C-alpha positions in Angstrom: 0.2 0.1 0.0 1.3 3.3 -0.9 0.7 7.3 -0.2 -1.9 7.4 -3.1 -5.2 5.3 -1.1 -8.3 6.5 0.2 -7.8 8.5 3.3 -10.9 8.4 5.8 -12.7 11.5 6.9 -11.4 10.8 10.5 -7.8 10.2 9.4 -7.4 13.5 8.0 -8.7 15.4 10.6 -6.1 13.5 12.9 -3.2 14.1 10.1 -4.3 17.8 10.0 -4.6 18.3 14.2 -0.8 16.5 14.1 0.2 18.4 11.5 -0.6 21.7 13.5 2.4 23.6 14.0 4.5 20.4 13.3 7.8 21.9 11.5 7.4 20.4 8.2 9.9 17.9 7.6 13.5 19.5 6.5 12.2 22.7 7.2 11.4 25.5 9.0 7.9 26.4 8.8 5.2 24.9 10.9 1.8 23.4 9.3 -0.8 26.0 9.5 -4.1 24.5 7.6 -5.9 25.2 10.6 -4.7 27.8 12.7 -4.6 30.4 9.4 -7.1 28.5 7.0 -10.6 27.8 9.1 -12.2 29.6 11.6 -10.2 29.6 14.5 -7.5 31.7 12.6 -7.8 34.8 14.9 -8.1 37.9 13.2 -9.3 37.5 9.4 -8.0 40.6 8.2 -4.6 40.6 9.4 -3.1 39.6 5.7 -3.1 43.0 4.1 -0.5 42.2 1.8 -2.8 40.0 -0.6 -5.6 40.6 -2.7 -7.7 37.6 -1.6 -7.9 36.0 1.3 -9.7 32.9 2.2 -10.5 30.5 5.3 -13.0 27.7 5.3 -16.5 28.6 6.8 -15.7 25.3 9.7 -12.9 22.7 10.3 -15.9 19.9 8.5 -15.5 22.1 5.7 -11.8 21.8 5.2 -12.0 18.2 6.0 -14.4 17.3 3.1 -12.2 19.8 1.1 -9.0 17.5 1.5 -11.0 14.5 1.3 -12.1 15.5 -2.5 -8.9 16.6 -3.2 -7.0 13.2 -1.8 -9.0 10.9 -3.5 -9.7 13.0 -6.8 -7.7 11.5 -9.4 -5.0 14.4 -9.3 -5.1 14.4 -6.1 -4.3 10.0 -6.2 -1.6 10.9 -9.1 0.2 13.6 -7.0 0.4 11.1 -3.7 1.8 8.0 -6.6 4.9 10.8 -6.3 5.5 10.4 -2.9 6.4 6.7 -2.9 9.2 7.8 -5.2 12.5 7.5 -3.6 13.6 11.1 -3.0 10.2 12.7 -3.4 8.8 14.2 -0.2 6.3 16.5 -0.8 3.6 17.3 -3.3 0.8 19.8 -4.4 -2.8 19.2 -5.2 -4.9 21.9 -7.0 -8.2 20.0 -7.9 -11.6 22.0 -8.7 -14.0 20.7 -6.7 -17.4 18.6 -7.7 -18.8 15.9 -5.5 -19.2 18.5 -2.4 -19.3 21.6 -4.5 -22.1 24.3 -3.1 -21.4 22.6 0.1 -18.2 23.9 1.5 -18.1 27.3 2.5 -15.4 29.9 2.8 -14.8 33.2 4.5 -13.5 35.6 2.3 -11.1 38.6 3.1 -10.6 41.5 -0.3 -8.1 44.1 -0.2 -8.8 46.8 -2.2 -6.7 47.6 -4.8 -5.4 50.5 -7.3 -4.5 50.2 -10.8 -0.6 52.1 -11.1 0.8 51.8 -14.8 0.0 47.8 -15.8 0.1 46.5 -11.7 -2.5 45.8 -9.5 -1.7 47.3 -5.9 -3.0 47.1 -2.5 -4.2 49.8 -1.4 -5.5 51.3 1.7 -8.7 51.4 2.8 -11.5 49.6 4.1 -11.4 45.4 3.5 -14.4 43.7 2.3 -15.8 40.9 4.3 -17.8 38.2 2.4 -19.3 34.8 4.7 -20.0 31.7 3.8 -19.6 31.9 -0.5 -18.9 28.7 -2.2 -15.4 27.1 -1.8 -14.8 26.1 -6.0 -11.5 24.8 -5.8 -8.9 23.4 -2.7 -4.9 23.8 -2.7 -3.3 21.7 -0.3 0.6 21.0 0.7 1.5 17.6 1.8 4.6 16.0 3.3 5.4 12.6 3.6 6.7 11.5 7.3 6.4 8.3 7.6 6.4 5.2 5.6 3.0 4.8 3.6 1.9 1.7 5.8 2.2 3.4 8.9 -0.9 5.4 10.7 -0.7 9.4 9.8 2.3 9.2 7.0 1.3 12.5 6.0 2.5 15.7 7.3 -0.5 18.4 5.9 1.5 22.0 5.6 -1.3 23.8 4.3 -5.0 23.3 3.0 -7.2 26.4 1.7 -10.2 27.3 -0.5 -10.6 28.9 -3.2 -13.5 31.3 -4.4 
């Protein structure tokens, strides 16, 4: 059994919890899928340096999105790469289909002005949208244990796109 297998919702939730604030293997960044990309984020307005920032409306939304991403053919192909020697991480971006319309996010949009040909973040009030349909999800995964082990993955981040 390799990394490209079906993970239960409970396994995904446990992997998320174990990964939170744990250092990424071989890296200096801590896992932050829950603390930065769910309703548990302290301040949704704290990232003014990007045009749009989305957080899952709840942990259940995040788990459902990750489940679909991992089980999607694109996700399975990316996870299969982890079976190769020397490959320690993979990135999965999946357009949601099975859970489309069921997974929600909260979105903060910063004001933007056009200067020349570039859009630049501007001063001013940010727009806050609640319970927006999530259309896709991005998941960054590292392997931490052999594939047959329980919770062999580290989910560094997982965030919605609307």
